[in-house]
C-alpha positions as semicolon CSV with decimal commas, in nm:
position;residue;x (nm);y (nm);z (nm)
1;M;-1,764;-4,076;-9,594
2;I;-1,574;-3,733;-9,615
3;L;-1,550;-3,720;-9,223
4;K;-1,439;-3,997;-8,999
5;S;-1,541;-4,121;-8,639
6;K;-1,317;-3,956;-8,365
7;Y;-1,422;-4,232;-8,172
8;V;-1,386;-4,579;-8,123
9;F;-1,808;-4,590;-7,992
10;E;-1,986;-4,344;-8,158
11;S;-2,368;-4,229;-8,116
12;K;-2,605;-4,311;-8,338
13;S;-2,716;-3,913;-8,357
14;T;-2,306;-3,828;-8,396
15;R;-2,308;-4,056;-8,673
16;M;-2,611;-3,901;-8,848
17;K;-2,454;-3,573;-8,776
18;R;-2,145;-3,703;-8,970
19;Y;-2,355;-3,822;-9,253
20;F;-2,510;-3,476;-9,284
21;Y;-2,199;-3,290;-9,307
22;S;-2,085;-3,495;-9,476
23;V;-2,331;-3,510;-9,785
24;L;-2,324;-3,138;-9,753
25;I;-1,977;-3,141;-9,839
26;I;-1,989;-3,339;-10,154
27;L;-2,266;-3,138;-10,257
28;A;-2,068;-2,791;-10,209
29;S;-1,760;-2,941;-10,355
30;V;-2,013;-3,097;-10,668
31;F;-2,166;-2,709;-10,649
32;G;-1,874;-2,550;-10,662
33;L;-1,713;-2,750;-10,975
34;Y;-2,031;-2,666;-11,173
35;S;-1,978;-2,317;-11,105
36;F;-1,641;-2,357;-11,183
37;V;-1,691;-2,518;-11,553
38;C;-1,999;-2,202;-11,582
39;G;-1,720;-1,939;-11,545
40;I;-1,514;-2,120;-11,823
41;I;-1,819;-2,120;-12,021
42;L;-1,851;-1,748;-12,004
43;L;-1,476;-1,656;-12,026
44;D;-1,493;-1,885;-12,359
45;A;-1,756;-1,676;-12,534
46;R;-1,603;-1,347;-12,429
47;S;-1,223;-1,446;-12,592
48;E;-1,382;-1,580;-12,891
49;S;-1,576;-1,198;-12,885
50;K;-1,242;-1,068;-12,847
51;A;-1,117;-1,244;-13,131
52;A;-1,380;-1,212;-13,337
53;K;-1,362;-0,794;-13,304
54;A;-0,991;-0,859;-13,394
55;A;-1,058;-1,088;-13,717
56;F;-1,319;-0,791;-13,898
57;I;-1,149;-0,512;-13,815
58;Q;-1,059;-0,403;-14,133
59;N;-1,302;-0,628;-14,349
60;P;-1,671;-0,803;-14,266
61;P;-1,669;-1,181;-14,242
62;D;-1,851;-1,332;-14,565
63;L;-2,175;-1,431;-14,378
64;I;-2,322;-1,378;-14,038
65;V;-2,543;-1,710;-13,944
66;V;-2,740;-1,620;-13,633
67;F;-2,917;-1,981;-13,455
68;T;-3,243;-1,893;-13,292
69;G;-3,384;-1,995;-12,952
70;D;-3,320;-1,744;-12,714
71;K;-3,428;-1,344;-12,713
72;G;-3,235;-1,075;-12,881
73;R;-3,002;-1,301;-13,142
74;I;-3,162;-1,192;-13,461
75;K;-3,147;-0,790;-13,312
76;Y;-2,822;-0,841;-13,231
77;A;-2,732;-0,996;-13,563
78;V;-2,940;-0,696;-13,740
79;D;-2,701;-0,454;-13,521
80;K;-2,410;-0,658;-13,625
81;A;-2,467;-0,649;-13,940
82;K;-2,478;-0,304;-14,015
83;E;-2,156;-0,254;-13,770
84;L;-1,960;-0,467;-14,012
85;K;-2,136;-0,375;-14,318
86;Q;-2,243;-0,756;-14,393
87;P;-2,566;-0,780;-14,498
88;N;-2,573;-1,134;-14,602
89;V;-2,755;-1,316;-14,280
90;F;-2,882;-1,662;-14,221
91;I;-3,106;-1,736;-13,958
92;S;-3,137;-2,116;-13,837
93;G;-3,436;-2,222;-13,653
94;V;-3,689;-2,068;-13,799
95;H;-4,042;-2,102;-13,739
96;Q;-4,288;-2,215;-14,046
97;K;-4,513;-1,902;-13,961
98;N;-4,216;-1,661;-13,990
99;S;-4,085;-1,469;-14,231
100;V;-3,811;-1,165;-14,307
101;Q;-4,078;-0,953;-14,284
102;T;-4,175;-1,100;-13,925
103;L;-3,878;-1,099;-13,799
104;I;-3,662;-0,809;-13,916
105;N;-3,957;-0,532;-13,963
106;P;-4,002;-0,504;-13,569
107;I;-3,638;-0,444;-13,587
108;D;-3,584;-0,220;-13,845
109;P;-3,828;-0,174;-14,090
110;S;-3,624;-0,055;-14,382
111;L;-3,432;-0,344;-14,356
112;S;-3,776;-0,600;-14,421
113;E;-3,825;-0,602;-14,798
114;A;-3,428;-0,706;-14,852
115;D;-3,333;-0,985;-14,995
116;H;-2,986;-1,096;-14,823
117;F;-3,152;-1,262;-14,527
118;E;-3,155;-1,626;-14,547
119;L;-3,419;-1,820;-14,332
120;D;-3,326;-2,211;-14,227
121;Y;-3,693;-2,353;-14,113
122;N;-3,534;-2,721;-14,086
123;A;-3,329;-2,730;-13,775
124;R;-3,524;-2,794;-13,443
125;N;-3,194;-2,788;-13,198
126;T;-2,854;-2,701;-13,168
127;V;-2,709;-2,986;-13,378
128;E;-2,940;-2,921;-13,631
129;N;-2,847;-2,546;-13,596
130;V;-2,482;-2,638;-13,727
131;V;-2,585;-2,936;-13,963
132;Q;-2,813;-2,701;-14,171
133;T;-2,523;-2,427;-14,198
134;Y;-2,253;-2,654;-14,272
135;K;-2,535;-2,753;-14,551
136;Y;-2,605;-2,391;-14,677
137;L;-2,199;-2,332;-14,647
138;R;-2,117;-2,632;-14,893
139;A;-2,329;-2,508;-15,128
140;N;-2,156;-2,140;-15,123
141;R;-1,799;-2,263;-15,099
142;A;-1,655;-1,867;-15,205
143;L;-1,805;-1,812;-14,839
144;H;-1,493;-1,840;-14,594
145;K;-1,500;-1,664;-14,286
146;I;-1,799;-1,699;-14,103
147;L;-1,920;-1,523;-13,768
148;I;-2,179;-1,708;-13,542
149;I;-2,431;-1,511;-13,325
150;S;-2,587;-1,699;-13,023
151;S;-2,591;-1,609;-12,672
152;D;-2,279;-1,625;-12,475
153;Y;-2,356;-1,961;-12,233
154;H;-2,449;-2,145;-12,620
155;I;-2,143;-2,096;-12,803
156;M;-1,892;-2,327;-12,648
157;R;-2,159;-2,622;-12,780
158;I;-2,153;-2,490;-13,065
159;K;-1,770;-2,495;-13,116
160;Q;-1,845;-2,871;-13,006
161;I;-2,055;-2,928;-13,263
162;L;-1,896;-2,783;-13,577
163;H;-1,593;-2,941;-13,460
164;S;-1,686;-3,275;-13,475
165;L;-1,893;-3,211;-13,771
166;K;-1,643;-3,099;-13,985
167;T;-1,483;-3,278;-14,260
168;E;-1,154;-3,266;-14,441
169;D;-1,311;-3,019;-14,684
170;D;-1,466;-2,798;-14,470
171;K;-1,217;-2,473;-14,509
172;F;-1,403;-2,244;-14,338
173;E;-1,299;-2,022;-14,059
174;F;-1,597;-1,969;-13,769
175;Y;-1,594;-1,710;-13,541
176;F;-1,851;-1,571;-13,249
177;S;-2,035;-1,284;-13,121
178;P;-2,165;-1,370;-12,816
179;V;-2,538;-1,232;-12,719
180;H;-2,432;-1,084;-12,328
181;S;-2,679;-1,235;-12,059
182;S;-2,775;-1,079;-11,754
183;Y;-2,638;-1,272;-11,496
184;F;-2,861;-1,106;-11,209
185;D;-3,160;-1,302;-11,351
186;F;-3,207;-1,626;-11,217
187;R;-3,313;-1,710;-11,575
188;N;-3,023;-1,702;-11,717
189;I;-2,827;-1,835;-11,404
190;K;-3,063;-2,134;-11,461
191;L;-2,983;-2,170;-11,887
192;L;-2,602;-2,147;-11,794
193;Y;-2,600;-2,427;-11,514
194;T;-2,865;-2,612;-11,770
195;E;-2,596;-2,566;-12,040
196;V;-2,325;-2,790;-11,855
197;F;-2,498;-3,094;-11,845
198;K;-2,596;-2,983;-12,233
199;I;-2,215;-3,011;-12,326
200;L;-2,187;-3,325;-12,150
201;R;-2,505;-3,532;-12,267
202;T;-2,407;-3,316;-12,683
203;K;-2,049;-3,468;-12,609
204;I;-2,118;-3,826;-12,617
205;F;-2,468;-3,813;-12,827
206;L;-2,164;-3,684;-13,098
207;T;-1,976;-3,982;-12,998
208;F;-2,170;-4,239;-13,078
209;W;-2,417;-4,122;-13,295
210;D;-2,462;-4,226;-13,666
211;H;-2,436;-3,956;-13,947
212;K;-2,736;-4,092;-14,168
213;A;-2,959;-4,139;-13,869
214;P;-3,242;-3,855;-13,823
215;L;-3,167;-3,673;-13,524
216;P;-3,374;-3,690;-13,177
217;Y;-3,589;-3,340;-13,118
218;T;-3,407;-3,281;-12,755
219;Y;-3,036;-3,168;-12,921
């Protein structure tokens, strides 16, 4: 135990208190470490955001990729496309019932008929988002600098998967523009803390995954 007995002969109640305080110390330490990792995830997302802004001051990216999965990402991508004057947007992980019109029209009706939005209906999780993105890029080798958009808590895991699935022939440069979440909202805190577990789980999965095997839905 963390706390050692101060007495040669210890009463049962004293021993139980010592065990209780030891457990509290362990739990507090684990929570502190977990929170520290969460902080690293957010700091990494902010760092990537600054790097992307610096990279595209003069010239836009060749393609903007947005991974669906949480609110605000598609609108952010549309706004970023306007800001950077890059109309080519690839949206990965779209539900079969959706189209460019149903996704973009509520955000900006003037863009609803544009043909520079391309949708991926196959991806069901983050690993498949990356798989489908690589598939698209490898079929369009002229694309070089890619801006990926997702939630801030999600960026580190995307980077992890991109690195793992990269081949020697892939010369793409990836930049990241995160949708910043409000952590005054308990829902977002929960998503952030869950992401630490998902990063660890994905690391283990990618280590042992046979790339020819089908993907489980949860990744």
